[in-house]
Backbone of each chain as ProteinMPNN parsed JSONL, in Angstrom:
{"seq_chain_A": "MAIELLYFAWVRESIGMGAETVAPPSDVVTVSDLIGWLTTRSPGHAAAFADPARLRAALDQAFVPLDTPIAGAGEVAIFPPVTGG", "coords_chain_A": {"N_chain_A": [[142.733, 209.027, 131.519], [145.129, 209.871, 133.621], [148.346, 211.14, 133.151], [151.731, 211.409, 133.638], [153.716, 214.061, 132.603], [157.264, 214.493, 131.218], [159.637, 216.986, 130.258], [162.313, 218.0, 128.419], [165.624, 220.118, 128.147], [165.597, 222.404, 125.197], [162.65, 221.67, 124.87], [161.537, 221.721, 127.25], [162.019, 224.766, 127.69], [160.774, 225.857, 126.058], [158.315, 225.747, 126.656], [157.941, 226.065, 129.473], [157.844, 224.648, 131.727], [159.303, 222.288, 133.352], [157.519, 220.066, 133.952], [154.177, 218.203, 133.769], [150.912, 217.134, 134.723], [148.553, 215.295, 132.8], [145.422, 214.559, 131.26], [144.845, 212.791, 128.58], [142.512, 212.801, 125.898], [140.779, 209.713, 124.267], [141.225, 209.823, 121.977], [143.685, 209.909, 121.86], [146.433, 208.033, 120.997], [148.763, 207.351, 120.295], [152.615, 208.458, 120.657], [152.739, 210.443, 118.964], [150.251, 211.341, 118.12], [149.862, 212.441, 121.261], [151.925, 214.367, 121.074], [150.59, 215.652, 119.399], [148.074, 216.581, 120.185], [149.009, 218.26, 122.458], [149.695, 220.196, 121.502], [148.033, 222.077, 121.648], [147.891, 223.473, 124.167], [149.31, 225.596, 125.112], [151.026, 228.795, 123.559], [153.497, 228.116, 123.963], [153.744, 225.715, 123.999], [152.788, 225.035, 121.682], [155.001, 226.025, 120.361], [157.024, 224.682, 120.676], [156.602, 221.91, 120.058], [156.148, 222.231, 117.417], [157.174, 220.917, 115.009], [157.581, 217.883, 114.997], [159.666, 216.03, 114.069], [161.983, 217.132, 115.279], [161.283, 216.172, 117.533], [161.991, 213.485, 120.406], [161.343, 210.733, 122.358], [160.255, 209.211, 125.532], [159.037, 206.379, 126.99], [158.155, 205.978, 130.319], [160.719, 205.442, 131.155], [162.349, 204.367, 129.433], [163.472, 204.706, 125.571], [161.717, 205.47, 122.935], [160.071, 204.708, 119.44], [158.066, 207.723, 117.563], [155.843, 206.665, 117.078], [154.571, 204.997, 118.806], [152.229, 203.378, 120.894], [150.956, 204.684, 123.76], [149.406, 203.474, 125.658], [148.948, 202.223, 128.941], [151.303, 203.776, 129.688], [152.714, 205.2, 132.575], [154.162, 207.549, 132.588], [155.559, 209.793, 130.664], [158.737, 211.025, 128.273], [159.333, 213.926, 126.531], [161.551, 215.473, 123.954], [164.501, 217.002, 122.856], [166.845, 215.83, 120.042], [169.166, 213.446, 121.722], [172.48, 214.708, 123.349], [174.651, 214.054, 124.835], [177.751, 212.667, 126.12]], "CA_chain_A": [[143.811, 208.233, 132.54], [146.614, 210.747, 133.763], [149.426, 210.693, 132.377], [152.913, 212.525, 133.99], [154.542, 214.513, 131.076], [158.37, 215.349, 131.434], [159.985, 217.763, 129.081], [163.94, 218.183, 128.536], [166.341, 221.061, 127.133], [165.102, 223.887, 124.439], [161.551, 221.697, 124.948], [161.104, 222.558, 128.599], [162.114, 225.761, 128.036], [159.586, 226.563, 125.352], [156.962, 225.683, 127.428], [158.365, 226.971, 130.392], [158.111, 223.89, 132.934], [159.614, 220.615, 133.444], [156.711, 218.661, 134.308], [152.855, 218.392, 134.16], [150.024, 216.02, 134.395], [147.466, 215.499, 131.8], [144.767, 213.402, 130.85], [144.66, 213.357, 127.179], [141.121, 212.151, 125.313], [140.816, 208.36, 124.489], [141.542, 209.179, 120.795], [144.978, 210.139, 121.506], [147.121, 206.743, 121.053], [150.354, 206.911, 120.203], [153.063, 209.706, 121.462], [152.74, 211.482, 118.223], [149.017, 211.897, 118.908], [149.883, 213.118, 122.25], [152.245, 215.728, 121.098], [149.294, 217.017, 118.464], [147.031, 217.163, 121.32], [149.487, 218.853, 123.309], [150.181, 221.535, 120.882], [146.658, 223.403, 121.965], [147.581, 223.968, 125.558], [149.957, 227.13, 125.028], [151.727, 229.278, 122.624], [154.828, 227.463, 124.501], [153.922, 223.971, 123.595], [152.987, 225.169, 120.182], [156.405, 225.94, 119.096], [157.913, 223.64, 121.215], [156.135, 220.732, 119.436], [155.637, 222.739, 116.075], [158.347, 219.973, 114.096], [157.853, 216.668, 115.502], [160.606, 215.417, 113.372], [162.982, 217.542, 116.032], [161.166, 215.222, 119.075], [162.142, 212.498, 120.696], [160.266, 210.094, 123.917], [160.335, 207.815, 126.416], [157.814, 206.284, 127.79], [158.48, 204.935, 131.606], [162.078, 206.452, 131.09], [162.694, 203.595, 128.06], [163.523, 205.498, 124.242], [160.796, 204.563, 121.942], [159.588, 205.935, 118.416], [156.965, 208.474, 118.079], [154.136, 206.102, 116.776], [154.282, 203.969, 119.501], [151.032, 203.949, 121.779], [151.047, 205.461, 125.42], [148.772, 202.972, 126.848], [149.905, 201.665, 129.987], [152.5, 204.533, 130.32], [152.535, 206.358, 133.532], [155.466, 208.494, 132.304], [156.139, 210.525, 128.943], [158.859, 212.258, 128.413], [159.65, 214.533, 125.334], [162.726, 215.93, 124.621], [165.408, 216.928, 121.577], [167.758, 214.096, 120.198], [170.437, 213.861, 122.666], [174.07, 215.686, 123.09], [175.616, 214.11, 125.826], [179.223, 212.367, 125.67]], "C_chain_A": [[144.413, 209.412, 132.209], [147.6, 210.315, 133.702], [150.84, 211.868, 132.903], [153.893, 213.119, 132.621], [155.845, 215.151, 131.391], [158.899, 216.249, 129.953], [161.465, 218.529, 129.02], [164.687, 219.721, 128.069], [165.346, 222.519, 126.452], [163.153, 222.999, 124.759], [161.273, 222.214, 126.165], [161.219, 223.87, 128.791], [161.163, 226.738, 127.334], [158.475, 226.748, 126.031], [156.943, 226.352, 128.708], [158.059, 226.003, 131.785], [158.929, 222.721, 132.237], [158.509, 219.149, 133.516], [154.907, 219.171, 134.3], [152.444, 217.165, 134.14], [148.9, 216.239, 133.583], [146.776, 214.514, 131.621], [143.893, 213.536, 129.728], [142.872, 212.77, 126.946], [141.417, 210.657, 124.82], [141.101, 208.36, 122.84], [143.334, 209.827, 120.458], [145.803, 208.62, 122.233], [148.0, 206.702, 121.145], [151.127, 208.397, 120.733], [152.997, 210.85, 120.205], [151.403, 211.887, 118.208], [148.696, 212.916, 119.947], [150.38, 214.579, 122.276], [151.294, 216.545, 120.09], [148.857, 217.84, 119.556], [147.687, 218.349, 122.017], [149.628, 220.528, 123.166], [149.038, 222.785, 121.37], [146.902, 223.932, 123.049], [147.748, 225.341, 125.699], [150.812, 227.732, 123.712], [153.113, 228.218, 122.347], [154.673, 226.225, 123.697], [153.49, 224.017, 122.216], [154.005, 224.977, 119.119], [157.346, 225.248, 119.848], [157.97, 221.952, 120.215], [156.088, 221.114, 117.523], [156.616, 221.807, 114.98], [158.395, 218.363, 115.27], [159.042, 215.509, 115.334], [162.185, 215.787, 114.929], [163.052, 217.021, 117.536], [161.427, 214.354, 119.065], [161.631, 211.699, 121.604], [160.927, 209.108, 124.193], [159.152, 207.599, 127.279], [158.166, 205.255, 129.461], [159.986, 204.914, 131.35], [163.289, 204.92, 129.83], [162.485, 204.776, 126.88], [162.225, 204.531, 123.779], [160.282, 206.031, 120.743], [158.545, 206.324, 118.7], [155.701, 208.028, 117.526], [154.3, 204.781, 117.986], [153.241, 204.183, 120.751], [151.226, 203.684, 123.122], [150.515, 204.81, 126.319], [149.558, 202.072, 127.674], [150.96, 202.506, 130.884], [152.28, 204.954, 131.381], [153.363, 207.346, 133.685], [155.71, 208.611, 130.923], [156.817, 211.645, 128.987], [159.449, 212.645, 126.616], [160.606, 215.523, 125.526], [163.537, 216.056, 123.172], [166.376, 215.474, 121.468], [168.673, 214.444, 121.323], [171.605, 213.713, 122.36], [175.108, 214.881, 124.313], [177.18, 213.427, 125.242], [180.357, 213.437, 125.706]], "O_chain_A": [[144.409, 209.977, 131.115], [147.908, 209.197, 134.115], [150.844, 213.037, 132.515], [154.62, 212.454, 131.884], [155.782, 216.301, 131.825], [158.482, 216.044, 128.814], [161.63, 219.605, 129.593], [163.865, 220.462, 127.528], [164.658, 223.337, 127.061], [162.293, 223.873, 124.868], [160.692, 223.299, 126.15], [160.718, 224.376, 129.795], [160.816, 227.869, 127.673], [157.766, 227.754, 126.009], [156.039, 227.128, 129.019], [158.037, 226.579, 132.873], [159.111, 222.39, 131.066], [158.603, 217.943, 133.288], [154.49, 220.246, 134.73], [153.106, 216.205, 133.747], [148.292, 217.307, 133.643], [147.324, 213.422, 131.771], [142.777, 214.051, 129.655], [142.188, 212.389, 127.897], [142.592, 210.376, 125.053], [141.218, 207.277, 122.267], [143.939, 210.074, 119.415], [145.813, 208.23, 123.401], [148.477, 206.037, 122.065], [150.446, 209.335, 121.146], [153.189, 212.038, 120.467], [151.349, 213.112, 118.311], [147.864, 213.823, 119.906], [149.932, 215.559, 122.871], [151.244, 217.771, 119.994], [149.024, 219.019, 119.865], [147.028, 219.377, 122.179], [149.663, 221.503, 123.918], [149.199, 224.004, 121.418], [146.264, 224.965, 123.256], [146.939, 226.153, 126.146], [151.21, 226.91, 122.886], [153.6, 227.741, 121.322], [155.468, 225.848, 122.836], [153.795, 223.056, 121.509], [154.123, 224.429, 118.023], [158.533, 225.312, 119.531], [158.897, 221.219, 119.868], [156.008, 220.276, 116.625], [156.647, 222.362, 113.881], [159.24, 218.065, 116.115], [159.308, 214.537, 116.041], [163.017, 214.986, 115.358], [163.929, 217.128, 118.393], [161.356, 213.783, 117.977], [160.866, 212.584, 121.989], [161.749, 208.386, 123.629], [158.519, 208.359, 128.011], [158.36, 204.041, 129.516], [160.325, 203.734, 131.445], [164.498, 204.767, 129.659], [161.622, 205.643, 127.016], [161.881, 203.393, 124.099], [160.161, 207.253, 120.83], [157.865, 205.869, 119.619], [154.685, 208.72, 117.459], [154.039, 203.621, 117.665], [153.438, 205.11, 121.536], [151.609, 202.605, 123.574], [150.711, 205.038, 127.513], [150.508, 201.366, 127.336], [151.375, 202.31, 132.026], [151.107, 205.321, 131.308], [153.409, 208.015, 134.717], [156.012, 207.695, 130.157], [156.429, 212.755, 129.35], [159.84, 211.841, 125.77], [160.761, 216.242, 126.514], [163.234, 215.221, 122.32], [166.587, 214.54, 122.242], [168.866, 215.584, 121.746], [172.029, 212.963, 121.481], [176.259, 215.264, 124.524], [177.635, 213.673, 124.125], [181.495, 213.142, 125.34]]}, "seq_chain_B": "MIRVAVQESAIDIAAEHAVAERADAGAVATFTGLVRGDDGVTELMLEHYPGATERALEALCAEAVARWTLAAATVVHRVGPMVPGDRVVFVATTARHRAAALEACAFLIDRLKTGAPFWKRERRGVDARWVEARDTDDAAAARWL", "coords_chain_B": {"N_chain_B": [[181.671, 193.445, 136.75], [179.606, 196.363, 136.979], [180.048, 199.752, 136.969], [178.311, 202.93, 137.339], [178.283, 206.306, 137.424], [176.402, 209.38, 137.54], [177.197, 212.748, 138.106], [177.765, 215.947, 139.765], [179.802, 216.672, 140.489], [183.15, 217.084, 140.331], [185.182, 214.579, 138.146], [186.825, 212.386, 139.389], [189.862, 211.002, 138.082], [191.893, 209.163, 138.652], [190.939, 207.914, 140.967], [188.757, 206.599, 139.77], [189.998, 204.708, 137.947], [191.396, 202.802, 139.388], [189.796, 201.633, 140.977], [188.512, 200.625, 138.221], [190.759, 198.902, 137.693], [191.963, 195.194, 137.78], [192.544, 192.166, 139.416], [192.195, 189.852, 137.966], [192.314, 190.612, 135.538], [194.037, 191.429, 132.142], [193.868, 194.35, 131.358], [193.217, 197.678, 130.993], [190.867, 199.715, 129.313], [190.565, 203.252, 128.817], [188.745, 206.108, 127.913], [188.265, 209.459, 127.849], [186.258, 212.726, 128.179], [186.848, 215.838, 127.626], [185.527, 219.653, 128.165], [185.649, 221.461, 125.42], [187.095, 224.319, 124.654], [188.166, 226.208, 122.54], [186.487, 227.745, 120.455], [185.476, 229.416, 121.582], [183.562, 228.91, 123.378], [182.376, 229.522, 126.699], [181.227, 228.822, 128.84], [179.441, 224.98, 129.877], [176.734, 223.927, 130.038], [175.124, 220.989, 131.421], [172.322, 218.927, 131.065], [170.063, 216.628, 132.233], [168.161, 213.445, 132.602], [166.841, 212.251, 135.163], [167.284, 208.89, 136.593], [166.164, 207.94, 134.008], [168.459, 208.456, 132.574], [170.893, 206.534, 134.293], [169.729, 204.126, 134.04], [169.793, 204.183, 130.912], [172.642, 203.725, 130.664], [173.458, 201.756, 132.286], [172.106, 199.925, 130.958], [173.71, 199.944, 128.646], [176.513, 199.407, 129.171], [176.306, 196.864, 130.404], [175.134, 195.523, 128.219], [178.124, 195.632, 126.963], [179.579, 194.5, 128.465], [178.804, 191.541, 127.811], [179.168, 191.361, 125.196], [181.582, 191.516, 125.29], [182.976, 189.958, 126.713], [183.515, 191.565, 129.65], [185.247, 192.125, 132.215], [184.944, 194.377, 133.687], [182.766, 197.547, 133.573], [182.963, 201.021, 133.668], [181.05, 204.326, 133.296], [181.364, 207.435, 134.244], [179.408, 210.151, 134.344], [179.456, 213.59, 134.035], [177.263, 216.262, 135.078], [175.384, 219.486, 135.205], [177.022, 222.827, 135.394], [179.915, 223.304, 133.744], [183.399, 224.366, 132.963], [185.593, 225.267, 129.661], [187.933, 222.241, 129.817], [187.247, 221.121, 131.515], [186.533, 217.966, 132.676], [183.799, 215.613, 131.201], [182.888, 213.307, 130.866], [184.054, 209.885, 131.557], [185.017, 207.014, 130.879], [185.735, 203.23, 131.738], [186.995, 200.121, 130.505], [187.454, 197.161, 131.248], [189.628, 194.134, 130.702], [190.711, 190.962, 129.596], [192.52, 190.889, 127.818], [193.999, 193.634, 125.756], [192.826, 194.223, 122.993], [189.765, 193.836, 123.457], [189.531, 195.524, 125.594], [189.598, 197.709, 124.324], [187.993, 197.874, 122.096], [185.59, 197.526, 123.177], [185.665, 200.151, 124.757], [185.484, 202.384, 122.868], [183.244, 201.279, 121.812], [180.873, 202.068, 124.111], [181.455, 205.01, 124.472], [180.86, 205.473, 122.074], [178.261, 205.032, 121.833], [177.092, 206.058, 124.368], [176.309, 208.722, 123.107], [174.474, 209.056, 121.52], [172.875, 207.312, 122.506], [171.967, 207.908, 125.501], [169.923, 209.661, 127.838], [171.144, 213.324, 127.634], [171.485, 216.64, 127.584], [173.339, 219.353, 125.797], [174.095, 222.609, 126.716], [175.624, 225.259, 125.245], [177.464, 228.243, 126.634], [178.565, 231.245, 125.183], [180.194, 233.854, 126.327], [177.578, 235.795, 126.551], [175.721, 234.91, 125.566], [173.77, 231.908, 124.883], [173.285, 228.737, 123.527], [171.199, 225.656, 122.64], [172.898, 222.732, 122.008], [173.125, 221.248, 119.188], [171.987, 218.079, 117.747], [174.358, 215.697, 115.758], [175.064, 214.09, 113.001], [176.717, 212.59, 112.452], [177.354, 211.763, 114.863], [175.442, 209.922, 114.693], [175.854, 207.988, 112.942], [178.446, 206.897, 113.943], [177.651, 205.47, 116.419], [175.874, 203.928, 114.831], [177.83, 201.825, 113.476], [178.062, 200.059, 115.078], [176.488, 198.175, 115.098]], "CA_chain_B": [[181.22, 194.614, 137.751], [179.347, 197.719, 136.302], [180.202, 200.72, 137.731], [177.56, 203.859, 136.149], [177.866, 207.486, 138.068], [175.987, 210.768, 136.951], [177.276, 213.27, 138.914], [177.65, 217.219, 139.56], [181.362, 216.988, 141.127], [184.558, 216.778, 139.029], [185.538, 213.118, 137.992], [188.437, 211.938, 139.758], [190.387, 209.837, 136.666], [192.453, 208.087, 139.741], [190.085, 207.155, 141.658], [187.888, 205.839, 138.835], [190.726, 204.041, 137.354], [191.533, 202.423, 140.283], [188.337, 200.879, 140.796], [188.447, 199.498, 137.007], [192.153, 197.566, 137.859], [191.236, 193.984, 138.642], [192.886, 191.374, 139.269], [191.754, 189.064, 137.109], [192.084, 191.009, 134.041], [195.066, 192.731, 131.965], [193.973, 195.752, 130.343], [192.185, 198.602, 131.125], [190.975, 200.941, 128.042], [189.416, 204.653, 129.234], [188.501, 207.659, 127.155], [188.064, 210.844, 128.877], [185.972, 213.83, 127.439], [186.763, 217.078, 128.359], [185.042, 220.366, 127.827], [186.288, 222.038, 124.374], [186.939, 226.182, 124.488], [188.388, 226.402, 121.431], [185.565, 227.727, 119.513], [184.895, 230.859, 122.059], [182.714, 228.597, 124.685], [182.843, 229.809, 128.226], [180.632, 227.879, 129.996], [178.831, 224.39, 129.248], [175.539, 223.138, 130.767], [174.32, 219.829, 131.13], [171.085, 218.865, 131.719], [169.728, 215.174, 131.994], [166.775, 212.862, 132.562], [167.368, 211.518, 136.146], [166.803, 207.73, 136.292], [166.621, 207.109, 132.675], [170.196, 208.241, 132.446], [171.483, 205.725, 134.721], [169.288, 203.099, 133.448], [170.091, 203.578, 129.984], [174.217, 203.621, 130.954], [173.872, 200.44, 132.697], [172.411, 198.993, 129.929], [175.109, 200.349, 127.507], [177.405, 198.951, 130.01], [175.747, 195.291, 130.491], [175.694, 195.075, 126.672], [179.785, 195.71, 126.303], [180.173, 193.302, 129.231], [178.21, 190.577, 127.37], [179.487, 191.681, 123.994], [183.534, 191.502, 124.85], [183.245, 189.302, 128.161], [184.15, 192.556, 130.2], [185.983, 192.121, 133.782], [184.302, 195.64, 134.772], [182.844, 198.844, 132.564], [182.958, 201.962, 134.106], [180.857, 205.27, 133.071], [180.921, 208.54, 135.179], [179.52, 211.573, 133.545], [179.178, 215.122, 134.907], [176.17, 217.032, 135.145], [175.507, 220.892, 135.481], [177.583, 223.874, 134.842], [181.169, 223.151, 133.827], [183.925, 225.234, 132.125], [186.618, 224.395, 129.166], [189.128, 221.73, 130.439], [186.972, 220.231, 132.414], [186.256, 216.565, 131.843], [182.566, 215.749, 131.137], [182.64, 211.626, 130.696], [185.065, 209.25, 132.168], [184.735, 205.351, 130.356], [186.8, 202.756, 131.416], [186.697, 199.14, 130.073], [188.218, 195.998, 131.882], [189.271, 192.363, 130.177], [191.832, 189.829, 129.564], [193.493, 191.537, 126.649], [194.003, 194.862, 125.163], [191.572, 194.39, 122.008], [188.579, 193.49, 123.96], [189.048, 196.719, 126.684], [189.84, 198.911, 123.459], [187.133, 197.333, 121.403], [184.377, 198.075, 124.268], [186.097, 201.468, 125.096], [185.24, 202.912, 121.88], [181.958, 201.051, 121.362], [180.968, 202.604, 124.901], [181.195, 206.11, 123.949], [180.007, 206.467, 121.132], [176.809, 204.635, 122.038], [175.808, 207.063, 124.904], [176.581, 210.181, 122.588], [173.02, 209.021, 121.03], [171.857, 206.535, 123.942], [171.305, 207.992, 127.046], [169.434, 211.256, 127.602], [171.847, 214.258, 128.323], [171.844, 217.718, 126.509], [174.168, 219.861, 126.313], [174.043, 223.627, 126.084], [176.897, 226.008, 125.239], [177.471, 229.422, 126.35], [179.753, 231.972, 124.749], [179.513, 235.25, 126.807], [175.842, 236.263, 127.173], [174.855, 234.104, 124.349], [173.306, 230.357, 125.387], [172.114, 227.896, 122.909], [171.385, 224.396, 122.671], [174.045, 221.989, 121.033], [172.033, 220.305, 117.948], [172.718, 216.141, 117.407], [175.221, 215.978, 115.0], [174.758, 212.852, 111.802], [178.224, 211.456, 112.578], [177.424, 210.608, 116.072], [174.657, 208.71, 114.611], [176.687, 207.062, 112.097], [179.488, 206.263, 114.974], [177.135, 204.527, 117.015], [175.514, 202.78, 113.842], [178.933, 201.273, 112.984], [178.441, 199.042, 116.363], [174.979, 197.88, 115.244]], "C_chain_B": [[180.87, 195.94, 136.736], [179.178, 198.867, 137.091], [179.207, 202.489, 137.192], [177.286, 205.112, 137.462], [177.561, 208.461, 137.16], [176.272, 211.869, 138.101], [177.746, 215.178, 138.866], [178.901, 217.555, 139.998], [182.047, 216.473, 140.202], [184.958, 215.413, 139.384], [186.99, 212.814, 138.293], [188.953, 210.661, 139.057], [191.23, 208.743, 137.556], [191.678, 207.299, 140.446], [189.503, 206.178, 141.22], [188.968, 204.631, 138.204], [191.172, 202.895, 138.006], [190.555, 201.386, 140.801], [188.008, 200.135, 139.441], [189.7, 198.783, 137.101], [191.696, 196.587, 138.295], [192.488, 193.097, 138.415], [193.299, 190.653, 138.156], [191.952, 189.348, 135.174], [193.422, 191.924, 133.579], [195.289, 193.574, 131.162], [192.827, 196.288, 130.704], [191.756, 199.218, 129.93], [190.195, 202.08, 128.829], [190.15, 205.603, 128.133], [187.908, 208.828, 128.398], [187.6, 212.004, 127.754], [186.099, 214.956, 128.092], [186.219, 218.209, 127.523], [186.083, 221.315, 126.764], [185.988, 223.934, 124.38], [187.96, 226.759, 123.805], [187.655, 227.221, 120.335], [184.335, 229.379, 120.516], [183.8, 230.304, 123.728], [183.102, 228.772, 126.071], [181.873, 229.091, 129.414], [179.473, 226.472, 129.235], [178.256, 223.701, 130.325], [174.892, 222.01, 130.336], [173.295, 219.129, 131.78], [170.723, 217.31, 131.565], [168.693, 214.726, 132.573], [167.07, 212.061, 133.844], [166.782, 210.082, 135.987], [166.817, 206.895, 135.166], [167.816, 206.925, 132.4], [170.993, 207.161, 132.893], [170.987, 204.189, 134.271], [169.828, 202.766, 132.079], [171.78, 203.231, 129.699], [174.199, 202.419, 131.359], [173.465, 199.77, 132.218], [173.048, 198.525, 128.811], [176.426, 199.012, 127.965], [177.435, 197.147, 130.051], [175.878, 194.574, 128.799], [177.173, 194.868, 126.101], [180.115, 194.495, 127.405], [180.115, 192.242, 128.634], [179.046, 190.292, 126.104], [181.329, 191.069, 124.248], [183.898, 190.989, 126.225], [183.995, 189.983, 129.116], [184.76, 191.752, 131.777], [184.878, 193.491, 134.288], [184.28, 196.591, 133.242], [182.311, 199.844, 133.702], [182.372, 203.239, 133.509], [180.452, 206.157, 133.99], [180.85, 209.914, 134.226], [178.715, 212.445, 134.327], [177.995, 215.68, 134.3], [175.973, 218.569, 135.367], [176.386, 221.691, 134.942], [179.026, 223.204, 134.816], [181.994, 224.141, 132.903], [184.988, 224.739, 131.019], [187.606, 224.077, 130.134], [188.069, 220.632, 131.453], [186.336, 218.689, 132.119], [184.5, 216.211, 132.174], [182.045, 214.03, 131.257], [183.705, 211.163, 131.005], [184.604, 207.489, 131.405], [186.014, 204.405, 130.288], [186.172, 200.905, 131.047], [187.664, 198.168, 130.615], [188.16, 194.735, 131.211], [190.409, 192.024, 130.416], [192.674, 190.526, 129.083], [193.25, 192.858, 125.752], [192.787, 195.233, 124.189], [190.222, 194.184, 122.154], [188.419, 195.037, 125.186], [189.104, 197.308, 125.263], [188.464, 198.949, 122.459], [185.45, 198.066, 121.699], [184.637, 199.464, 125.058], [184.951, 202.267, 123.93], [183.5, 202.824, 121.585], [180.902, 202.198, 122.654], [180.533, 203.881, 124.811], [180.43, 206.594, 122.75], [178.682, 205.943, 120.944], [176.079, 205.743, 123.025], [176.288, 208.052, 124.14], [174.981, 210.485, 122.073], [172.05, 208.087, 121.58], [171.469, 206.714, 125.247], [171.165, 209.705, 126.707], [170.22, 212.571, 128.455], [171.763, 214.804, 126.867], [172.332, 218.312, 127.026], [174.079, 221.626, 125.555], [175.212, 224.818, 126.528], [176.611, 227.322, 125.713], [178.763, 230.262, 126.15], [179.141, 233.562, 125.378], [178.586, 234.975, 127.223], [175.017, 235.378, 126.468], [174.719, 232.734, 124.396], [172.431, 229.694, 124.261], [172.839, 226.288, 122.895], [172.222, 223.709, 121.681], [173.307, 220.844, 119.868], [173.012, 218.635, 117.797], [173.297, 216.3, 115.862], [175.023, 214.238, 114.218], [175.623, 211.765, 112.39], [178.376, 211.012, 113.651], [176.769, 209.394, 115.819], [175.098, 207.547, 113.401], [177.776, 206.239, 112.719], [178.837, 205.41, 115.845], [176.331, 203.385, 116.309], [176.528, 201.631, 113.899], [178.772, 200.194, 114.45], [176.792, 198.134, 116.259], [175.273, 195.982, 114.486]], "O_chain_B": [[181.657, 196.419, 135.92], [178.217, 198.971, 137.853], [179.959, 203.169, 136.493], [176.383, 204.995, 138.291], [178.195, 208.57, 136.11], [175.502, 211.834, 139.061], [178.055, 215.6, 137.751], [179.204, 218.747, 139.93], [181.712, 215.605, 139.397], [185.088, 215.023, 140.544], [188.001, 212.968, 137.607], [188.59, 209.52, 139.344], [191.241, 207.563, 137.206], [191.783, 206.074, 140.497], [189.478, 205.075, 141.766], [188.436, 203.533, 138.038], [191.376, 201.909, 137.298], [190.917, 200.218, 140.943], [187.305, 199.125, 139.479], [189.659, 197.789, 136.377], [190.937, 196.727, 139.254], [193.283, 193.227, 137.484], [194.357, 190.727, 137.531], [191.812, 188.688, 134.144], [193.866, 192.85, 134.258], [196.266, 193.776, 130.439], [191.724, 195.746, 130.775], [192.773, 199.237, 129.236], [189.193, 201.751, 129.464], [191.288, 205.798, 127.706], [187.308, 208.775, 129.472], [188.243, 212.245, 126.732], [185.48, 215.117, 129.144], [186.284, 218.068, 126.302], [187.125, 221.813, 127.188], [184.949, 224.556, 124.162], [188.627, 227.679, 124.279], [188.263, 227.366, 119.275], [183.269, 229.956, 120.3], [183.465, 230.968, 124.709], [184.083, 228.203, 126.548], [182.017, 228.984, 130.632], [178.775, 226.755, 128.261], [178.816, 223.092, 131.237], [174.263, 221.882, 129.286], [173.388, 218.764, 132.952], [171.236, 216.783, 130.578], [168.079, 215.587, 133.203], [167.648, 211.007, 133.577], [165.79, 209.995, 135.264], [167.201, 205.729, 135.072], [168.366, 205.871, 132.082], [171.812, 206.713, 132.091], [171.766, 203.24, 134.18], [170.246, 201.644, 131.795], [172.15, 202.596, 128.712], [175.037, 201.731, 130.775], [173.89, 198.64, 132.459], [173.076, 197.451, 128.209], [176.968, 198.119, 127.314], [178.38, 196.405, 129.783], [176.454, 193.573, 128.373], [177.456, 194.188, 125.114], [180.914, 193.611, 127.095], [181.169, 191.607, 128.645], [179.562, 189.19, 125.921], [182.019, 190.388, 123.489], [184.873, 191.408, 126.849], [185.003, 189.44, 129.57], [184.354, 190.628, 132.073], [184.123, 193.379, 135.254], [185.056, 196.581, 132.287], [181.417, 199.549, 134.494], [183.329, 203.691, 132.879], [179.403, 205.965, 134.605], [181.74, 210.516, 133.625], [177.715, 212.239, 135.015], [177.767, 215.564, 133.096], [176.955, 218.867, 136.047], [176.691, 221.337, 133.803], [179.354, 222.564, 135.814], [181.337, 224.758, 132.064], [185.436, 223.641, 131.35], [188.112, 224.83, 130.966], [188.364, 219.535, 131.928], [185.601, 218.545, 131.142], [184.001, 216.517, 133.257], [180.947, 213.682, 131.693], [184.639, 211.938, 130.804], [183.519, 207.058, 131.795], [186.943, 204.448, 129.481], [185.027, 200.565, 131.344], [188.84, 198.444, 130.376], [187.089, 194.153, 131.036], [191.146, 192.551, 131.25], [193.64, 190.879, 129.758], [192.219, 192.954, 125.085], [191.983, 196.148, 124.368], [189.465, 194.301, 121.19], [187.319, 195.48, 125.516], [187.894, 197.369, 125.046], [187.977, 200.029, 122.125], [184.621, 198.687, 121.033], [183.843, 199.825, 125.927], [183.808, 202.622, 124.215], [182.721, 203.729, 121.286], [180.225, 203.087, 122.137], [179.339, 204.095, 125.019], [179.727, 207.573, 122.501], [177.986, 206.327, 120.004], [174.978, 206.248, 122.806], [177.158, 208.513, 124.879], [174.376, 211.556, 122.122], [170.851, 207.991, 121.318], [170.828, 205.949, 125.968], [171.721, 210.529, 125.982], [169.991, 212.81, 129.641], [171.84, 214.294, 125.749], [172.314, 218.392, 128.255], [174.021, 221.886, 124.353], [175.571, 225.169, 127.652], [175.531, 227.767, 125.325], [179.806, 230.067, 126.774], [178.127, 234.189, 125.072], [178.411, 234.13, 128.1], [173.836, 235.132, 126.713], [175.682, 232.168, 123.878], [171.245, 229.945, 124.047], [173.976, 225.83, 123.011], [172.232, 224.13, 120.524], [173.118, 219.647, 120.086], [174.202, 218.321, 117.769], [172.729, 216.933, 114.972], [174.854, 213.276, 114.967], [175.408, 210.591, 112.691], [179.179, 210.107, 113.881], [177.04, 208.275, 116.255], [174.582, 206.45, 113.187], [178.089, 205.136, 112.272], [179.512, 204.418, 116.12], [176.094, 202.28, 116.798], [176.155, 200.54, 114.329], [179.785, 199.523, 114.645], [176.178, 197.619, 117.193], [174.32, 195.213, 114.36]]}, "name": "protein", "num_of_chains": 2, "seq": "MAIELLYFAWVRESIGMGAETVAPPSDVVTVSDLIGWLTTRSPGHAAAFADPARLRAALDQAFVPLDTPIAGAGEVAIFPPVTGGMIRVAVQESAIDIAAEHAVAERADAGAVATFTGLVRGDDGVTELMLEHYPGATERALEALCAEAVARWTLAAATVVHRVGPMVPGDRVVFVATTARHRAAALEACAFLIDRLKTGAPFWKRERRGVDARWVEARDTDDAAAARWL"}
């Protein structure tokens, strides 16, 4: 199933794009699985996702822990811890 | 009433304060965050997650309105390039009495720093770097749980 991915801040810069559409295999169940699978796509992906402890995620615009299943999500965003205000 | 705005234009505090004032309320508390230039920062760039940002801020405002029985809550956050002295964020809370307004205002600014998808990149001359999240911000947000 196709998933729209969004990247922000240094994750976006490392990967070199702000969005892409992917179709992960069925053994990619959680956000963590997705991040692991994405590292193989390019050196930029590998650099951005080298340390999952530095990453946060949102499914369909709601913040979620990285062990959350992605089934049913149309939009997955991956980004660093937020620094607004 | 909840007002949330994410904008590239300058924040007009007088206009926002006028919106926050209500005939049925006795208190408006506000917080204004400014770009600091005291450590050589020449430009601050704010990136955000359109759609998710507004949704997160609206949820925080709704939580504040319910918890402190507010008459109104306002969060206006600027995005894009800014320079030292510019207003980054404005929070206003409107209530019958000051204690609720002041507490709710502190809640909103503490929680939005860790709970809304904004990212800051500081520039010092030619050197630009993304700002790291701070543990003290997590602690400030956690005290409201």
